[in-house]
N, C-alpha and C positions, 0 to 999 in steps of 0.2 A: 766254274770261275775262270775268267780269262785275265791274264796279267801282261801289261806292257811295261817294259823297262828301258829307259834312256833312249827313246826312239828319235831318230833324226831323219829328215827327208827334205830335199831341196829340188826346186825347179829352176834350172839355169843358175843364176847367182842369188836367187831368192830362197831363203830358208823358211819353209812353212812349219816344220816341226823341229824344235830345238831341245831335245832331251825330254820327251814326253814320258811321264810315269803315270800309269793308270791301272787300277784293279777293278774289273767289272764283276761284282759279287753276284752269286746265284740268287735269282728271284728279284733283283734290284731293277727299278725303272728309272732310267737316267735320261735327262735332256742335255744334249751337246749343243751349246750355243756359241755365237760369235758373229762378227760382221761377215757380209758376203765376201768370198775370196780368201778368207783367213786360213782355210785348210780343213774344214769339217768333213766334207765329202771325201777328200784325199785320205784322211785318217780312216774312214770307214772302208774305203777301197783297199787300204793297206791291211786292215784286219782280215778281210776276206781273201787276201792273197792276190788281188788284182794288180796291185802296184808293189814294187820292191823298194824297201826302205834302205837308206844308206848304212845306218848302224843301229844297234840296239837289239832287242829281242821281244818276241811275242810268245808267251807260254800258255798253252791250253791243254786240257785233258785229252787223252786219246778218244777218238770217235766223238769229239765235241762237235755238235751240229750248229751251223750258223745260217740263218736266213737273212737275205739282203734285198730290200726294196729300194731300187735306185730312184733318183729324183727325175731323171729324164725318161721319156717313154722308151720301152724296149720291145723287141719282137717277142710276142708270146705265141708259142706254137701249140696247136691242139685242134681237136675236131669241134667240140662244143664247149660252152662255158663249164658245164658240170663235169664233162669228161676230162677237161684240162686240169681241173682242180683235183679230181680223183687220181689222175696219173702222176700227180706230184708226190703221192705216197708210194715211192718206189719199192720199199720193202713189202708193203701189202700186195702190190701188183705181183712181185716175185713169189710171195707165199701162195697167192691164188693160182699161179701157174704151176707151182710145185704140187699143190694139193690136187689139181686137175689131173696131173700126170700120174700121181699115186692112185687116184680113183680108177684111171684107165688100166693101170698095172694090176690092180686087184681083180679086175674082170678076167684076166688070163692066168692068174696065179693058181698053181696046182697044189703044191705041197702046203701042209698046214703051217710049217715053220716059215715059209716064204710069206704066206698071208699074214701071219702074226707079226712078222718084221715090218711089212708094209703098213699094217694097222698101227703099230707102235710109232712108226715115222710120221704117219698121218696125224696121230694124236698129238705129237710134239708140235707139228706145224700148226694145227688148229688151236693149240694152247697159246702159241705165240701170236697167232692171228687175232685171237680173242683178247689177249693182253694189249694189243695195239688198237683195240676197239674197232676191228675190221668190220664186224657185223653192223656197227652203227655209223660207219664212215660216210656212206652216201647221205644219210640223214643229217650228219654234222656238216657236210659240204653244202647241202641245200640251205641249212640254217645260216651258215656264214654268208653265202651268196645273197640270201634274202636280206640279211643285216646290212650288206653293202649296197643295197638298192635294186637288186635284180628281182624281177617278177618271176613267178613260177613258169610262165610261158617262155621266159628267156633262157632257162636252164639248158635246153637242148637246141638253142639257136646256134648256127655255125659261127665260130669265133671271128672270121673275117667280116661278118656283118656289123660287129661292134666298132665304135670309134676307138681311137687310141686311149682316151681316158677310161673308157669302160674295160678295155683289155687290161689296163693297169689294175683295175679293181679285181679282175679275174686272177691276175698274178698275186695280188695281195691276199686273196682268198686262199690260193694255193699255199702260200707261206703260212697262213694261220692254221690251215688243216695239218700241215706238217709238224707244227709245234716244236720248233727247234730249241736248242738250249739257249741260244742268243739270237734275238731278233733285232736287226739293224734297219731302221725305217728312216729314209731320207726324204723329207717333205711328204709324209703320207697323206696329208690333208689336201694336197693340190687338186686331186681328181674327185673329191668327195663333196656331196652337198651336206647340209646341216643334219638331216635325219641319219644318214649313214655315218657321219662324223661322230654323232652322239653315240651311235651303236658301237663304233670302234673304240671309243673311250671306255665304255663299260666292259667290252671284251678284253681290252688290255689290262684293266684293273684286276681281272680274274686270271690273267695269263700266268702260268706257273714258272716260265723261264725268265731270263734276263732280257731287258729291253733297252736299247739306245735309240733315242729319237732326235733327229735334226728337224726343226720346224720353226717357221716364223709365226705360227699360230700360238699366241701367248696364252689364250684361254685353254687350248688343248694341252699345252705344257703344264699349266697350273693344275689342271684336273688329273693328269696322268702321272706326272713325275714325282719321285720321292727325293730326287737330288738333281741339282743343276751343276754341270761341268762346263766351264767357259774356256774356250781356246783363245788365248791372247798372246800375241808376239811369240808364238811357237811353243808355249807351255800351257798346261791345264791348271785351272784354279777351281776347287770344289766348293760348292755351297749346299749344305744339307737343307732340304725343304723344297718348296715349290717355287714357281717363278716370282710370285709376289714377294716372298721372303728374299729371293735373290736381288730383286730390284731395290728393295729397302737397304739391304746390306751393301750392295754395290755403290749406291749413292753415298752412303756413309763412308765407305772405303775411299771413293774417289775424292770426296770433300776433304778427308783427312790427308790423302796423298797430295792434293793441291796445296793445302795449308803448309805441309812439310816442304814441298817444292819451293813455295814462295819464301819460306823462312831460310832454306838453304841458299836460294838465289841471293837473298839480301845479305846473308852472312858472307858468301863468296865475294860479292861486290864490295863489301866493307873491307875484307882482307886484301882484295886486289888494290883498292885505293891506298891502303897503308903501304903495300909493297911498292907501288909505283911512286909514292911520295918519298919514301925513305930508302929506295934501292941504292942510291949512290952516296949515302951518308955512312961513314965508317962507324959512327957511334951506334947506329941502328942495324948494322950488318947482321949481327947474331939474331936479332928479332925477325928481320926480313927473311933470313934463311929458315927459321923455325916456322914462319907462316907459309912459306912456299911449300915446305914438306907437309904441313897440315893440309893444304889444298890438294896436294897430290894424293894424300891418303883418303881424302873425303870422297866417299862413294856417291856418284851423282844419282839423284832420284830421277827416274825416267818417267816422263809424263808427255802425252801426245798433245801438242798445241791445238790441233784441229778440234779436240773435244771442247776447248774453251770457245772457239769460234762458233761451233754448233750451238752451244749453250746461249750465246749472245743472240742467235737468230731465232730462238724458239718463241719470241714474243711478238711476231707480226700479227696484225689484226685484220680481220675481214671487213670490207667496206660495205655499209648499207646506207645508200644515199636517200632512198625513199622507203618509208614504212608502209607496209601493206595494210589493207583493211583486215578485220578479224577473220572473215571467211576467205581462206587461201585457196582451198580446193573443194569442189563439190561434185560427187558422182551420184546420179540417181537412176535406179533401175537400168544400169548400164550392162549391155551385153556385147561381147566381141567373140568372133570366131575366125580361125584360119581355115579356108575352104569350108568344109562341113563340120569341122571340129570346134565346139564351143570351148573357149578358155574361161570366160565369165558369162554368167547368165543372170541378169537382174540384180546386180550387186549395188550396194550403197556405201559411200565412204565420204567422210568429212574430215578435212585437215584445217586446223585453225592457226592463226598467227602465234608463233612461239612454240608450236608443237615440234618435237624431235622424234620422228617416227622411223622405225625400221620395218622393212618387209622381210618376212622369213617364210620358208616353205621349201619343199624338195625341188630339184631341178625340173623344169618343165611345168611348174605350178602356175607360172604367169607373172612372176615378179618384174622382169624386164619389160614384158609386154605392157604391164600397167604403167610403168614410167614412160614408155613411148606413147601411150595414149594420153598421158598428162601433158607431154610437151607438144603434142599434135602431129607426131610422126605417123601415128595410126589413128583411124577414126572408128568409133564404135558403130555397130550395125543397129543397135537399139539403145534408147535412153540417152542421157546427156552426161558429159564430163566437162567442167569448166573451171577456170581459175578466177579468183576474185579480182576486183578492181585494184589497181596499183600493185598487182603482184608481178614481180620481175624474176623470171626463172633463169637459173644457171644450171646447166645439165652436163654432168660428167659421166661418160660411159666409155667402154673400151673402143667402140667403133668411132668415137668422136675424133680420133686421130686422123681420120679421113678428111676432116674439114680443115686441117692445117695447111697453110701455104708452103709448099715444098721448097720454094725459092727463098723464103724468108729465113732469117736467123731465129734461134730460140728467143733471143732478147726482143727482136722486133715483133715476133708473134705475140708475146705476152704484152708488149707495150701497146699493141693495136687496140686493146679494149680497156686500158687502165686510165683512171683519172689522172690528170696532170700532177696532182699533189702526191700521188703514189709512185711516180716514176723513179724517185731515188731509192725505193725499196725493191725494185725489180731484180737487181743483181743479188741482193740478200735472199730473196725468195727462191730464185733459180739455184743459188748456192745450196739452199736447204734441200732442194731436190736433186742434188749431186751434179750440178753444173758449176764448176769453179773456174776462175780466171778467164782465159780466152775461150773456154768451151761454150760460154753464153753466145758466142758469135758463130757457132757451127750452124750450117744450114740444115733445115728440117729434113731434107732429102737424104742426108748422110747419117741421120740418127737411127739407132735401133728401135724396134717396136716399143721396148720398155722406156727408152728415152723420150720418144714421141708422146707416150702416155703421160709422162711426168711433166712435159711442157704443157699438155692439155690441162692437166690438173692445176698447174701454177696459173695458167691463163684464167680458168674458171674462178679460182680463189681470189684473184685480184680484180675480178669484175664486180661492178656495183649492183649486186643482185640481192633480193630479200627472200627468195625461196630456192634453196640449194637441193638439187636432186643428184645423188651420187651413187653410181653402180660400181661396186668393187673398187673404191678409191685407193686402197692400201696395197693392191697387188704388186706394184713395182717399186715399193718404198722400202728403204732400210729402216733400222730401228730408230735412228735419230729423226728421220723425216716423218715416220709414223707418229712419234711423240709430238713433233711440232704441229702436225695436222690435227691431232687430238686436242691440243691446247688452243689452237686457232678456232676450231669448231666449238669447243666448250665455251669460248668467249663470244661466239657469234650470236647476235641478237635478232637474226632472221628466223626462218622456218627451215627445218631439215627433213629430208626424206632419204634414207640410206638403205642400200642393199650391200651386204658384206658377209663373207664367211669368217671374218675376223671378229669373233664374239667378244674378245677382250675390248676391242675398239668400240663395238656396239654398247657394251656394258657401261662404258665410261660416258657415253654421249646421249643415249636415247631416254625418253620418258614415256614412250608408248610403243608397243609392239603389235603389228598386224600380221597374223599368220594366215597364209593362203593355203587352205587345205581342201582339196577336192572341190574347188569352185566356191567354197565358203570363205568368208572373211571373219576371223575370230580376233577380237581386240582385247589387249591386256594393258592397263595403265601402269607403267613401271619400266624398269630396265630389263636387260636380257635375263639376268639371274632371276628376277621376279617372274618373268614369263616361264622359265623352266620349272619353277616351283608350282605355279598355278596350273600349268598345262597338264600336269599329271592328274589333276582333279577333274579335268574336262574330258569327257569321252563322247565322241561323235562317231557315227558309222563312217569308216574311212574307206575310200575307194582309191584305186590306182590313178595317178595323174593321167589325163588323156581326155578323150572327147566327152562332153557332157551331152547325153542324149535327150535330156528333158530339163525344163527350167528348175533351178535350184533356189530354195529360199535363202535369203540373207540370214546368216546366223546371228542371233542376238549377241550383244556385247556380253562376254562371259563374266565380266567383273561388275557391270553396272546394269540395274534393271531398266528395261525399255519402258518408257512412259507412254501415255496416250492410249486411246481406244483403238482396238484392232479393226482393220477393214475386213470386208468379206473376202477379198483376195488373200489377205494374210491368213485368215482362218482356213481358207481352202488349201493354201500351200502347207500350212501346219498339219492339216488332216492328211494330205497326200504323203508328207514326210513320215508321219506317225504310222500310216498304213505300210509304207515301204520298209520301215525299220521292223515293224511287227512281222511282216512277211519274211524278211531276212532272218529274224530270230527263230521262226518256225522251221525254216529250212536248215539252219545250223543245229537246232535241237534234234531234228530227225537224223542229221548226219552224225551227231554225237552218239545217239542211240544205236544206229547201224554199226558204227565202229566198235562200240562196247560189245555188241553181239558177236561181231567178227573176231574180236580179241579173245572172247570166251572160247569160241570154237578152235582158234589156233592154239590156245594154251592147253586145251584138252588133247589136241592132236600132238602137241609137243610132248606131253606126259606119256601118251601112248607109244610114241617113237622111242623115248628114253627107256621105257619098260621093255620094248622089243629088242633094242640094242644091248640091253643088259643080259638077255637070255644066252646061255652057252651055245645053243644051236646056231645063233647068228654068226659067231666067230668061226664055225666050221663050214659056213657057206659064204665064200668070198663075194659072189655076185649079190647075195642078199645084203651083206654088210655094206657094200658099196652103195646099193640102192637106198638103204636106210640112212646112211651117212649123208648122202646127197639130199634126200627128202628132209632130213632134220635141219640141214643148213638152210634150205629154202624156206622152211617153216619159220625158223629162227629169224631169218632176214625179213620175212613178211610181217612177223609179229613186231619186230623193232619199228618197221615203217608205220604200221597201224597205230602203235603206241604214240609215235611222234605226231601222226595226223590227229589222233584223239586229243592230245595235249593242246595242239594248235586250235582245233575246232572248239574245245572247251573254253580256252582263253578268249577266243573271238565271241563265243556265245555270252560269256560273262560281261565282256565289253559292251555288246549290243544291249543286253538287259540293263546294264548300268546307264547307258546313254538314253535308253527308252524311258527309264525312271526319271532321269534328269530332265528330259524333254517334256514329259508329262507335267513335272513340277513347274517348269518354266512357263509352259503355255496355259496352265490352269488359271481361270479367272480369279482375280483378287476378290476377297470377301470383305465387306465393310464392317467395321466394328460397331456393335450395337450397345 
């Protein structure tokens, strides 16, 4: 447990923390929220001792271990990904060194007493090593790295070969392996794709220590947190429950506060009118003085006027001047590759007017590539992809900022594509995206990357388009702007195609999910939560993202039966897929059997060594004792690794068998009722 009492911290004249009190209980998962710049990261850095506070106290138990994942990229030192994670367990590394030294000392020990002392010390160290799960640590490190998206061949890659985002994943894996008493995670989802994010959620739910999360990912907070702590005007306000409960409670609290503020304002104005009217009348002097004192004692209710302004701006509507035909997008037998690597091979996709589609899949699966094919920035090598008649596309992506006129102002850039009737709304929309007052007249060339992205977003949203394609639109938005965007898109009567890591955002808006998995398109009619539920029931052979060496069949819609008679080509592709899956099943079955045989042999060897080490003559022979201890440690380590491999192989075999059964069922010819 960590306790913070009356903590104060200031930067120049600005007080970020004004008497913070907080008790972080053991095993509690807490989300720390608040607007950008309010002081959340500052508070975390104070907890780890990186910043000195002005006054107050932080009380924590002796040897209390804190792990901290910062928001910004840091330099991660190490040789390989796996080695870096293992080196994070400093006590285990020290124990291994000490045990190695004792093994060497036993070789030269002469006296029985000396040998017995060394063996006793070795036994204590091995007991501690086992208590820290040292023999399983490498397997655990690999499991965590795999969960965070690393492939087995990446484990021993030199660390400098990875990008900054992947090095941050290595550092996160290092923290998770250490299992500190308190885990502080500042925007942990920034460098993760959806599969690794979902894995992290499940891992944190099982984490035994305390967790404090700072994140803009509301879906992540909703699934992981047990309590919301909001930093507001230097103090913390606690809300038991998840983010959804916090939002409901917060809206109720703000509505009540606004009502009281209006009542107090009206009462103050009424009393001030009386005072001003009768201030100079002797007959009313006593009453005037009484009311002046009453106003002095009236504690003002603090409310931030900008909140009211933002609320007024939430209702801007997207313009659709031309309604598209029913067929908005059609892709038929489309294939695309970069150099020799196929991203898609023979895929089919239809998007219809009014569809609200999101694309999901791991990084590198081809989500952004597909959007660039749709807008014509890339051309397929095979097949066709076309938009329907009267379809007008609005495309937002991070690289779209490059198309902005650097000499134009933010206002002029948005106005360049806006219908005359919408010009009065430009300042309101830019205000929504954090450009207030004269800031709307800043030139594009002086804006930050995030500010340019927000101008691009405002420009797209005010354009008269009927097919909006948006790639990570919420990345540079605060809570108010995200809510406004959600409401605008919810009321949009055109067609939507979204890519986003913000699953809460997706859950509110989409009615169809298209998962890109190993070159397959799997379709789910419903929102993101529905997709999560249904996905668990669908099992296909999964391969790592990367080159597609041979044509892949288009996966059938997992939720709707595919009608129509199958062509010879479809039947051939189904047969090829069935054979490939069957071949993989046989290979995995053989691997499982080989591992089971190896485990039996290692367990026999382990029992033999235990029996030998228990013999009295072993203790009288230092060299033999050292050799047996070493051999036992190696066998134990190998046995652990084999058990881990066996579990993974067995799980994969079960998945393949289930997918084969599902595939046979789906491709079986329908029989007519007689």
